[in-house]
N, CA, C and O atoms as CSV, one atom per row, in Angstrom:
chain,resi,resn,atom,element,x,y,z
A,1,MET,N,N,49.374,8.043,1.482
A,1,MET,CA,C,49.064,7.129,0.403
A,1,MET,C,C,47.994,6.129,0.831
A,1,MET,O,O,47.057,5.856,0.082
A,2,LYS,N,N,48.138,5.585,2.037
A,2,LYS,CA,C,47.185,4.609,2.531
A,2,LYS,C,C,45.803,5.251,2.719
A,2,LYS,O,O,44.780,4.617,2.456
A,3,LYS,N,N,45.779,6.497,3.170
A,3,LYS,CA,C,44.521,7.204,3.379
A,3,LYS,C,C,43.789,7.405,2.046
A,3,LYS,O,O,42.571,7.238,1.984
A,4,LYS,N,N,44.510,7.758,0.990
A,4,LYS,CA,C,43.908,7.940,-0.332
A,4,LYS,C,C,43.354,6.617,-0.855
A,4,LYS,O,O,42.293,6.584,-1.478
A,5,PHE,N,N,44.069,5.540,-0.601
A,5,PHE,CA,C,43.627,4.216,-1.038
A,5,PHE,C,C,42.315,3.831,-0.335
A,5,PHE,O,O,41.397,3.318,-0.975
A,6,VAL,N,N,42.231,4.072,0.950
A,6,VAL,CA,C,41.017,3.759,1.711
A,6,VAL,C,C,39.850,4.605,1.208
A,6,VAL,O,O,38.736,4.103,1.060
A,7,ILE,N,N,40.099,5.872,0.948
A,7,ILE,CA,C,39.048,6.752,0.427
A,7,ILE,C,C,38.594,6.274,-0.947
A,7,ILE,O,O,37.396,6.244,-1.226
A,8,LEU,N,N,39.533,5.904,-1.799
A,8,LEU,CA,C,39.201,5.412,-3.135
A,8,LEU,C,C,38.379,4.131,-3.058
A,8,LEU,O,O,37.382,3.998,-3.767
A,9,ILE,N,N,38.773,3.200,-2.220
A,9,ILE,CA,C,38.034,1.944,-2.061
A,9,ILE,C,C,36.631,2.224,-1.525
A,9,ILE,O,O,35.666,1.595,-1.959
A,10,THR,N,N,36.513,3.151,-0.595
A,10,THR,CA,C,35.208,3.506,-0.039
A,10,THR,C,C,34.303,4.096,-1.116
A,10,THR,O,O,33.126,3.742,-1.196
A,11,ILE,N,N,34.831,4.975,-1.930
A,11,ILE,CA,C,34.049,5.581,-3.016
A,11,ILE,C,C,33.617,4.518,-4.014
A,11,ILE,O,O,32.460,4.491,-4.432
A,12,ILE,N,N,34.528,3.652,-4.393
A,12,ILE,CA,C,34.196,2.575,-5.336
A,12,ILE,C,C,33.122,1.670,-4.744
A,12,ILE,O,O,32.180,1.288,-5.438
A,13,PHE,N,N,33.259,1.325,-3.469
A,13,PHE,CA,C,32.266,0.494,-2.793
A,13,PHE,C,C,30.885,1.142,-2.866
A,13,PHE,O,O,29.901,0.479,-3.194
A,14,TRP,N,N,30.813,2.427,-2.561
A,14,TRP,CA,C,29.534,3.134,-2.608
A,14,TRP,C,C,28.954,3.166,-4.018
A,14,TRP,O,O,27.754,2.963,-4.202
A,15,LEU,N,N,29.790,3.417,-4.997
A,15,LEU,CA,C,29.302,3.520,-6.374
A,15,LEU,C,C,28.864,2.176,-6.940
A,15,LEU,O,O,27.892,2.110,-7.693
A,16,ILE,N,N,29.559,1.121,-6.593
A,16,ILE,CA,C,29.270,-0.188,-7.182
A,16,ILE,C,C,28.240,-0.976,-6.376
A,16,ILE,O,O,27.389,-1.648,-6.959
A,17,ILE,N,N,28.300,-0.909,-5.085
A,17,ILE,CA,C,27.459,-1.759,-4.249
A,17,ILE,C,C,26.264,-1.009,-3.655
A,17,ILE,O,O,25.118,-1.388,-3.897
A,18,ILE,N,N,26.510,0.006,-2.912
A,18,ILE,CA,C,25.458,0.664,-2.135
A,18,ILE,C,C,24.531,1.509,-3.001
A,18,ILE,O,O,23.312,1.395,-2.869
A,19,LEU,N,N,25.054,2.337,-3.865
A,19,LEU,CA,C,24.231,3.242,-4.666
A,19,LEU,C,C,23.198,2.505,-5.521
A,19,LEU,O,O,22.029,2.890,-5.502
A,20,PRO,N,N,23.576,1.459,-6.272
A,20,PRO,CA,C,22.544,0.753,-7.057
A,20,PRO,C,C,21.418,0.169,-6.200
A,20,PRO,O,O,20.253,0.211,-6.594
A,21,PHE,N,N,21.764,-0.377,-5.025
A,21,PHE,CA,C,20.722,-0.898,-4.142
A,21,PHE,C,C,19.816,0.221,-3.650
A,21,PHE,O,O,18.600,0.046,-3.570
A,22,GLY,N,N,20.387,1.350,-3.325
A,22,GLY,CA,C,19.594,2.489,-2.871
A,22,GLY,C,C,18.637,2.975,-3.945
A,22,GLY,O,O,17.475,3.270,-3.663
A,23,VAL,N,N,19.121,3.056,-5.165
A,23,VAL,CA,C,18.269,3.477,-6.280
A,23,VAL,C,C,17.170,2.452,-6.506
A,23,VAL,O,O,16.004,2.809,-6.671
A,24,TYR,N,N,17.546,1.168,-6.513
A,24,TYR,CA,C,16.560,0.108,-6.742
A,24,TYR,C,C,15.468,0.141,-5.682
A,24,TYR,O,O,14.280,0.144,-6.005
A,25,PHE,N,N,15.873,0.165,-4.422
A,25,PHE,CA,C,14.878,0.149,-3.359
A,25,PHE,C,C,14.110,1.458,-3.280
A,25,PHE,O,O,12.969,1.472,-2.817
A,26,GLY,N,N,14.703,2.549,-3.717
A,26,GLY,CA,C,13.982,3.812,-3.777
A,26,GLY,C,C,12.880,3.757,-4.817
A,26,GLY,O,O,11.759,4.197,-4.562
A,27,ILE,N,N,13.190,3.219,-5.986
A,27,ILE,CA,C,12.193,3.069,-7.047
A,27,ILE,C,C,11.135,2.062,-6.628
A,27,ILE,O,O,9.940,2.298,-6.805
A,28,ASP,N,N,11.576,0.937,-6.070
A,28,ASP,CA,C,10.631,-0.083,-5.623
A,28,ASP,C,C,9.720,0.467,-4.528
A,28,ASP,O,O,8.529,0.157,-4.495
A,29,GLY,N,N,10.268,1.267,-3.649
A,29,GLY,CA,C,9.459,1.876,-2.596
A,29,GLY,C,C,8.391,2.795,-3.168
A,29,GLY,O,O,7.260,2.819,-2.681
A,30,TYR,N,N,8.751,3.553,-4.204
A,30,TYR,CA,C,7.786,4.443,-4.855
A,30,TYR,C,C,6.671,3.634,-5.516
A,30,TYR,O,O,5.494,3.975,-5.399
A,31,ILE,N,N,7.051,2.565,-6.207
A,31,ILE,CA,C,6.055,1.718,-6.870
A,31,ILE,C,C,5.122,1.099,-5.833
A,31,ILE,O,O,3.906,1.090,-6.024
A,32,GLN,N,N,5.679,0.582,-4.741
A,32,GLN,CA,C,4.846,-0.010,-3.692
A,32,GLN,C,C,3.912,1.029,-3.074
A,32,GLN,O,O,2.762,0.723,-2.758
A,33,TYR,N,N,4.399,2.242,-2.906
A,33,TYR,CA,C,3.551,3.312,-2.383
A,33,TYR,C,C,2.375,3.567,-3.332
A,33,TYR,O,O,1.231,3.678,-2.890
A,34,GLN,N,N,2.658,3.660,-4.630
A,34,GLN,CA,C,1.602,3.904,-5.615
A,34,GLN,C,C,0.580,2.770,-5.626
A,34,GLN,O,O,-0.624,3.016,-5.698
A,35,LEU,N,N,1.063,1.526,-5.554
A,35,LEU,CA,C,0.161,0.375,-5.562
A,35,LEU,C,C,-0.720,0.359,-4.313
A,35,LEU,O,O,-1.926,0.133,-4.408
A,36,ASN,N,N,-0.129,0.596,-3.156
A,36,ASN,CA,C,-0.910,0.613,-1.914
A,36,ASN,C,C,-1.903,1.770,-1.896
A,36,ASN,O,O,-3.032,1.618,-1.431
A,37,SER,N,N,-1.482,2.917,-2.399
A,37,SER,CA,C,-2.359,4.079,-2.462
A,37,SER,C,C,-3.552,3.807,-3.380
A,37,SER,O,O,-4.689,4.135,-3.042
A,38,LEU,N,N,-3.287,3.208,-4.540
A,38,LEU,CA,C,-4.363,2.886,-5.475
A,38,LEU,C,C,-5.319,1.866,-4.867
A,38,LEU,O,O,-6.535,1.986,-5.019
A,39,LYS,N,N,-4.784,0.874,-4.188
A,39,LYS,CA,C,-5.642,-0.137,-3.550
A,39,LYS,C,C,-6.549,0.511,-2.510
A,39,LYS,O,O,-7.748,0.236,-2.477
A,40,ASP,N,N,-5.993,1.360,-1.670
A,40,ASP,CA,C,-6.789,2.043,-0.641
A,40,ASP,C,C,-7.841,2.955,-1.261
A,40,ASP,O,O,-8.989,2.975,-0.816
A,41,ASP,N,N,-7.455,3.709,-2.287
A,41,ASP,CA,C,-8.391,4.630,-2.938
A,41,ASP,C,C,-9.496,3.873,-3.672
A,41,ASP,O,O,-10.652,4.296,-3.662
A,42,THR,N,N,-9.144,2.757,-4.306
A,42,THR,CA,C,-10.145,1.945,-5.006
A,42,THR,C,C,-11.134,1.360,-4.006
A,42,THR,O,O,-12.340,1.360,-4.248
A,43,TYR,N,N,-10.630,0.866,-2.896
A,43,TYR,CA,C,-11.500,0.309,-1.856
A,43,TYR,C,C,-12.459,1.381,-1.334
A,43,TYR,O,O,-13.655,1.125,-1.188
A,44,ALA,N,N,-11.948,2.563,-1.058
A,44,ALA,CA,C,-12.799,3.664,-0.584
A,44,ALA,C,C,-13.840,4.035,-1.638
A,44,ALA,O,O,-14.992,4.312,-1.305
A,45,TYR,N,N,-13.435,4.039,-2.908
A,45,TYR,CA,C,-14.352,4.346,-4.006
A,45,TYR,C,C,-15.474,3.307,-4.075
A,45,TYR,O,O,-16.645,3.658,-4.216
A,46,LEU,N,N,-15.109,2.036,-3.976
A,46,LEU,CA,C,-16.101,0.965,-4.070
A,46,LEU,C,C,-17.066,0.973,-2.887
A,46,LEU,O,O,-18.235,0.618,-3.041
A,47,LEU,N,N,-16.592,1.371,-1.719
A,47,LEU,CA,C,-17.460,1.391,-0.535
A,47,LEU,C,C,-18.570,2.432,-0.641
A,47,LEU,O,O,-19.523,2.401,0.138
A,48,LYS,N,N,-18.456,3.356,-1.599
A,48,LYS,CA,C,-19.537,4.318,-1.822
A,48,LYS,C,C,-20.750,3.639,-2.454
A,48,LYS,O,O,-21.879,4.101,-2.287
A,49,GLU,N,N,-20.516,2.536,-3.183
A,49,GLU,CA,C,-21.586,1.832,-3.892
A,49,GLU,C,C,-21.866,0.437,-3.340
A,49,GLU,O,O,-22.977,-0.076,-3.475
A,50,TYR,N,N,-20.870,-0.169,-2.726
A,50,TYR,CA,C,-20.985,-1.567,-2.320
A,50,TYR,C,C,-20.672,-1.733,-0.842
A,50,TYR,O,O,-19.966,-0.926,-0.238
A,51,ASN,N,N,-21.213,-2.796,-0.283
A,51,ASN,CA,C,-20.890,-3.200,1.077
A,51,ASN,C,C,-19.554,-3.930,1.034
A,51,ASN,O,O,-19.250,-4.589,0.039
A,52,LYS,N,N,-18.749,-3.828,2.087
A,52,LYS,CA,C,-17.438,-4.489,2.079
A,52,LYS,C,C,-17.559,-5.999,1.929
A,52,LYS,O,O,-16.623,-6.648,1.461
A,53,ASP,N,N,-18.696,-6.569,2.319
A,53,ASP,CA,C,-18.903,-8.011,2.173
A,53,ASP,C,C,-19.111,-8.427,0.721
A,53,ASP,O,O,-19.007,-9.612,0.404
A,54,GLN,N,N,-19.399,-7.487,-0.159
A,54,GLN,CA,C,-19.594,-7.796,-1.572
A,54,GLN,C,C,-18.275,-7.873,-2.341
A,54,GLN,O,O,-18.231,-8.428,-3.439
A,55,ILE,N,N,-17.217,-7.329,-1.781
A,55,ILE,CA,C,-15.917,-7.286,-2.456
A,55,ILE,C,C,-15.100,-8.494,-2.022
A,55,ILE,O,O,-14.812,-8.673,-0.839
A,56,GLN,N,N,-14.732,-9.320,-2.997
A,56,GLN,CA,C,-13.946,-10.513,-2.672
A,56,GLN,C,C,-12.473,-10.174,-2.502
A,56,GLN,O,O,-11.859,-10.534,-1.498
A,57,LYS,N,N,-11.898,-9.470,-3.502
A,57,LYS,CA,C,-10.489,-9.095,-3.382
A,57,LYS,C,C,-10.162,-7.937,-4.306
A,57,LYS,O,O,-10.836,-7.693,-5.307
A,58,ILE,N,N,-9.109,-7.236,-3.935
A,58,ILE,CA,C,-8.552,-6.158,-4.750
A,58,ILE,C,C,-7.056,-6.412,-4.839
A,58,ILE,O,O,-6.366,-6.490,-3.823
A,59,GLU,N,N,-6.567,-6.538,-6.055
A,59,GLU,CA,C,-5.133,-6.710,-6.281
A,59,GLU,C,C,-4.654,-5.575,-7.175
A,59,GLU,O,O,-5.347,-5.185,-8.115
A,60,THR,N,N,-3.484,-5.052,-6.888
A,60,THR,CA,C,-2.936,-3.976,-7.708
A,60,THR,C,C,-1.639,-4.426,-8.351
A,60,THR,O,O,-0.918,-5.272,-7.822
A,61,GLN,N,N,-1.360,-3.838,-9.506
A,61,GLN,CA,C,-0.092,-4.118,-10.169
A,61,GLN,C,C,0.236,-3.001,-11.143
A,61,GLN,O,O,-0.629,-2.238,-11.573
A,62,LEU,N,N,1.496,-2.935,-11.469
A,62,LEU,CA,C,1.970,-2.007,-12.488
A,62,LEU,C,C,1.932,-2.768,-13.797
A,62,LEU,O,O,2.671,-3.736,-13.976
A,63,THR,N,N,1.072,-2.340,-14.721
A,63,THR,CA,C,0.973,-3.044,-15.996
A,63,THR,C,C,2.121,-2.606,-16.889
A,63,THR,O,O,2.375,-1.414,-17.061
A,64,ILE,N,N,2.796,-3.569,-17.442
A,64,ILE,CA,C,3.997,-3.295,-18.224
A,64,ILE,C,C,3.660,-2.726,-19.599
A,64,ILE,O,O,4.317,-1.789,-20.054
A,65,GLY,N,N,2.661,-3.270,-20.260
A,65,GLY,CA,C,2.333,-2.851,-21.619
A,65,GLY,C,C,2.022,-1.373,-21.739
A,65,GLY,O,O,2.570,-0.691,-22.605
A,66,SER,N,N,1.154,-0.876,-20.885
A,66,SER,CA,C,0.777,0.537,-20.964
A,66,SER,C,C,1.380,1.351,-19.830
A,66,SER,O,O,1.150,2.557,-19.738
A,67,TYR,N,N,2.140,0.708,-18.978
A,67,TYR,CA,C,2.847,1.335,-17.864
A,67,TYR,C,C,1.941,2.249,-17.041
A,67,TYR,O,O,2.199,3.443,-16.894
A,68,HIS,N,N,0.882,1.657,-16.515
A,68,HIS,CA,C,0.050,2.380,-15.558
A,68,HIS,C,C,-0.278,1.444,-14.398
A,68,HIS,O,O,-0.161,0.223,-14.507
A,69,TYR,N,N,-0.685,2.040,-13.301
A,69,TYR,CA,C,-1.056,1.268,-12.124
A,69,TYR,C,C,-2.526,0.903,-12.241
A,69,TYR,O,O,-3.356,1.747,-12.580
A,70,ALA,N,N,-2.846,-0.349,-11.963
A,70,ALA,CA,C,-4.223,-0.808,-12.082
A,70,ALA,C,C,-4.608,-1.622,-10.858
A,70,ALA,O,O,-3.793,-2.340,-10.279
A,71,ALA,N,N,-5.881,-1.486,-10.480
A,71,ALA,CA,C,-6.447,-2.299,-9.405
A,71,ALA,C,C,-7.428,-3.265,-10.055
A,71,ALA,O,O,-8.286,-2.855,-10.837
A,72,PHE,N,N,-7.301,-4.532,-9.735
A,72,PHE,CA,C,-8.171,-5.561,-10.287
A,72,PHE,C,C,-9.079,-6.056,-9.173
A,72,PHE,O,O,-8.616,-6.582,-8.161
A,73,VAL,N,N,-10.387,-5.879,-9.377
A,73,VAL,CA,C,-11.373,-6.150,-8.334
A,73,VAL,C,C,-12.224,-7.347,-8.733
A,73,VAL,O,O,-12.697,-7.448,-9.865
A,74,THR,N,N,-12.406,-8.247,-7.779
A,74,THR,CA,C,-13.303,-9.381,-7.943
A,74,THR,C,C,-14.397,-9.253,-6.892
A,74,THR,O,O,-14.122,-9.062,-5.708
A,75,PHE,N,N,-15.638,-9.361,-7.347
A,75,PHE,CA,C,-16.774,-9.306,-6.434
A,75,PHE,C,C,-17.210,-10.726,-6.093
A,75,PHE,O,O,-17.045,-11.644,-6.897
A,76,LYS,N,N,-17.760,-10.899,-4.908
A,76,LYS,CA,C,-18.128,-12.239,-4.441
A,76,LYS,C,C,-19.207,-12.882,-5.294
A,76,LYS,O,O,-19.218,-14.102,-5.458
A,77,ASP,N,N,-20.117,-12.080,-5.843
A,77,ASP,CA,C,-21.184,-12.665,-6.651
A,77,ASP,C,C,-20.745,-12.959,-8.089
A,77,ASP,O,O,-21.496,-13.575,-8.846
A,78,GLU,N,N,-19.551,-12.532,-8.471
A,78,GLU,CA,C,-19.004,-12.796,-9.808
A,78,GLU,C,C,-17.527,-13.186,-9.700
A,78,GLU,O,O,-16.665,-12.427,-10.142
A,79,PRO,N,N,-17.224,-14.327,-9.134
A,79,PRO,CA,C,-15.815,-14.680,-8.925
A,79,PRO,C,C,-15.022,-14.903,-10.211
A,79,PRO,O,O,-13.792,-14.914,-10.182
A,80,LYS,N,N,-15.710,-15.080,-11.334
A,80,LYS,CA,C,-14.998,-15.315,-12.597
A,80,LYS,C,C,-14.761,-14.036,-13.392
A,80,LYS,O,O,-14.027,-14.049,-14.380
A,81,HIS,N,N,-15.374,-12.937,-12.971
A,81,HIS,CA,C,-15.188,-11.668,-13.673
A,81,HIS,C,C,-14.270,-10.766,-12.860
A,81,HIS,O,O,-14.426,-10.631,-11.646
A,82,VAL,N,N,-13.317,-10.156,-13.540
A,82,VAL,CA,C,-12.384,-9.233,-12.897
A,82,VAL,C,C,-12.576,-7.856,-13.528
A,82,VAL,O,O,-12.567,-7.709,-14.750
A,83,TYR,N,N,-12.748,-6.865,-12.678
A,83,TYR,CA,C,-12.945,-5.492,-13.125
A,83,TYR,C,C,-11.673,-4.701,-12.853
A,83,TYR,O,O,-11.081,-4.799,-11.778
A,84,GLU,N,N,-11.265,-3.917,-13.843
A,84,GLU,CA,C,-10.060,-3.098,-13.692
A,84,GLU,C,C,-10.463,-1.673,-13.336
A,84,GLU,O,O,-11.384,-1.105,-13.924
A,85,TYR,N,N,-9.758,-1.109,-12.367
A,85,TYR,CA,C,-9.952,0.287,-11.979
A,85,TYR,C,C,-8.601,0.991,-12.056
A,85,TYR,O,O,-7.564,0.417,-11.726
A,86,ARG,N,N,-8.638,2.257,-12.502
A,86,ARG,CA,C,-7.415,3.060,-12.592
A,86,ARG,C,C,-7.684,4.446,-12.034
A,86,ARG,O,O,-8.830,4.880,-11.920
A,87,ARG,N,N,-6.610,5.124,-11.693
A,87,ARG,CA,C,-6.715,6.521,-11.271
A,87,ARG,C,C,-6.487,7.369,-12.517
A,87,ARG,O,O,-5.404,7.353,-13.101
A,88,ILE,N,N,-7.517,8.109,-12.916
A,88,ILE,CA,C,-7.437,8.960,-14.099
A,88,ILE,C,C,-7.767,10.380,-13.656
A,88,ILE,O,O,-8.852,10.649,-13.142
A,89,GLU,N,N,-6.818,11.278,-13.863
A,89,GLU,CA,C,-6.969,12.676,-13.453
A,89,GLU,C,C,-7.385,12.780,-11.988
A,89,GLU,O,O,-8.224,13.605,-11.625
A,90,GLY,N,N,-6.788,11.937,-11.157
A,90,GLY,CA,C,-7.022,11.985,-9.723
A,90,GLY,C,C,-8.273,11.274,-9.236
A,90,GLY,O,O,-8.540,11.251,-8.034
A,91,LYS,N,N,-9.046,10.691,-10.151
A,91,LYS,CA,C,-10.280,10.007,-9.767
A,91,LYS,C,C,-10.191,8.528,-10.140
A,91,LYS,O,O,-9.576,8.164,-11.142
A,92,ILE,N,N,-10.809,7.692,-9.325
A,92,ILE,CA,C,-10.844,6.259,-9.610
A,92,ILE,C,C,-11.934,6.013,-10.640
A,92,ILE,O,O,-13.076,6.442,-10.475
A,93,ARG,N,N,-11.560,5.311,-11.708
A,93,ARG,CA,C,-12.498,5.022,-12.803
A,93,ARG,C,C,-12.395,3.557,-13.190
A,93,ARG,O,O,-11.319,2.963,-13.124
A,94,GLN,N,N,-13.508,2.984,-13.591
A,94,GLN,CA,C,-13.497,1.608,-14.066
A,94,GLN,C,C,-12.971,1.588,-15.493
A,94,GLN,O,O,-13.410,2.368,-16.338
A,95,GLY,N,N,-12.025,0.687,-15.756
A,95,GLY,CA,C,-11.456,0.579,-17.089
A,95,GLY,C,C,-12.065,-0.567,-17.868
A,95,GLY,O,O,-12.726,-0.347,-18.883
A,96,THR,N,N,-11.854,-1.762,-17.417
A,96,THR,CA,C,-12.380,-2.934,-18.101
A,96,THR,C,C,-13.179,-3.746,-17.099
A,96,THR,O,O,-13.000,-3.553,-15.897
A,97,PRO,N,N,-14.026,-4.621,-17.522
A,97,PRO,CA,C,-14.196,-5.142,-18.869
A,97,PRO,C,C,-15.010,-4.194,-19.741
A,97,PRO,O,O,-15.757,-3.346,-19.251
A,98,LEU,N,N,-14.845,-4.361,-21.025
A,98,LEU,CA,C,-15.627,-3.620,-22.007
A,98,LEU,C,C,-16.362,-4.636,-22.885
A,98,LEU,O,O,-15.977,-4.861,-24.033
A,99,PRO,N,N,-17.416,-5.248,-22.347
A,99,PRO,CA,C,-18.099,-6.305,-23.096
A,99,PRO,C,C,-18.958,-5.740,-24.218
A,99,PRO,O,O,-19.297,-4.557,-24.235
A,100,SER,N,N,-19.299,-6.615,-25.151
A,100,SER,CA,C,-20.224,-6.228,-26.214
A,100,SER,C,C,-21.606,-6.027,-25.588
A,100,SER,O,O,-21.835,-6.390,-24.435
A,101,GLU,N,N,-22.510,-5.452,-26.355
A,101,GLU,CA,C,-23.854,-5.196,-25.828
A,101,GLU,C,C,-24.554,-6.482,-25.423
A,101,GLU,O,O,-25.304,-6.501,-24.447
A,102,GLU,N,N,-24.316,-7.554,-26.164
A,102,GLU,CA,C,-24.991,-8.808,-25.819
A,102,GLU,C,C,-24.366,-9.482,-24.593
A,102,GLU,O,O,-25.047,-10.225,-23.888
A,103,ASP,N,N,-23.080,-9.231,-24.333
A,103,ASP,CA,C,-22.427,-9.813,-23.155
A,103,ASP,C,C,-22.576,-8.951,-21.906
A,103,ASP,O,O,-22.358,-9.439,-20.797
A,104,ALA,N,N,-22.938,-7.697,-22.059
A,104,ALA,CA,C,-23.019,-6.772,-20.925
A,104,ALA,C,C,-23.935,-7.255,-19.797
A,104,ALA,O,O,-23.592,-7.064,-18.630
A,105,PRO,N,N,-25.083,-7.871,-20.094
A,105,PRO,CA,C,-25.937,-8.331,-18.985
A,105,PRO,C,C,-25.292,-9.398,-18.092
A,105,PRO,O,O,-25.774,-9.643,-16.986
A,106,LYS,N,N,-24.224,-10.027,-18.550
A,106,LYS,CA,C,-23.541,-11.044,-17.746
A,106,LYS,C,C,-22.717,-10.414,-16.620
A,106,LYS,O,O,-22.293,-11.111,-15.698
A,107,TYR,N,N,-22.490,-9.110,-16.689
A,107,TYR,CA,C,-21.671,-8.396,-15.706
A,107,TYR,C,C,-22.576,-7.569,-14.797
A,107,TYR,O,O,-23.331,-6.719,-15.270
A,108,ASN,N,N,-22.499,-7.816,-13.515
A,108,ASN,CA,C,-23.370,-7.120,-12.565
A,108,ASN,C,C,-22.822,-5.780,-12.090
A,108,ASN,O,O,-23.565,-4.977,-11.527
A,109,HIS,N,N,-21.548,-5.528,-12.305
A,109,HIS,CA,C,-20.924,-4.352,-11.699
A,109,HIS,C,C,-20.325,-3.389,-12.720
A,109,HIS,O,O,-19.391,-2.652,-12.401
A,110,LEU,N,N,-20.849,-3.388,-13.932
A,110,LEU,CA,C,-20.376,-2.428,-14.933
A,110,LEU,C,C,-20.853,-1.033,-14.554
A,110,LEU,O,O,-21.997,-0.845,-14.140
A,111,GLU,N,N,-19.975,-0.074,-14.697
A,111,GLU,CA,C,-20.335,1.311,-14.414
A,111,GLU,C,C,-20.618,2.024,-15.724
A,111,GLU,O,O,-19.984,1.736,-16.740
A,112,PRO,N,N,-21.561,2.948,-15.708
A,112,PRO,CA,C,-21.817,3.714,-16.932
A,112,PRO,C,C,-20.606,4.574,-17.273
A,112,PRO,O,O,-19.832,4.962,-16.397
A,113,ASP,N,N,-20.459,4.861,-18.556
A,113,ASP,CA,C,-19.356,5.716,-19.003
A,113,ASP,C,C,-19.612,7.128,-18.488
A,113,ASP,O,O,-20.590,7.764,-18.880
A,114,LYS,N,N,-18.753,7.612,-17.625
A,114,LYS,CA,C,-18.969,8.916,-16.988
A,114,LYS,C,C,-18.514,10.081,-17.854
A,114,LYS,O,O,-18.684,11.240,-17.474
A,115,ASP,N,N,-17.934,9.784,-19.021
A,115,ASP,CA,C,-17.509,10.855,-19.923
A,115,ASP,C,C,-18.654,11.342,-20.789
A,115,ASP,O,O,-18.561,12.407,-21.400
A,116,LYS,N,N,-19.716,10.587,-20.847
A,116,LYS,CA,C,-20.835,10.952,-21.726
A,116,LYS,C,C,-21.818,11.833,-21.001
A,116,LYS,O,O,-22.825,12.240,-21.579
């Protein structure tokens, strides 16, 4: 009887305490892996066009609204403009900003639309 009680308590402990933490940290680990991978890939992509001294910072996050991973890049010569990069079909692509034609000259690092 005592052995069954110990086994039952152990199972309950695993189901209530340990398993949820394992799932949470497993999911969090996957998200962190994706964010770090995107940051590294975005940096490598940018180094094809820019010197590392031109890049001020790269921050990544999981955007809640559209649920995708995004890298936000700030260049040293434009500290007030933030450019978004995403992985689309395995390739790093610039997402935003999407300025109007009259505002476009204010952005030094806009990439041409590669779908055209």
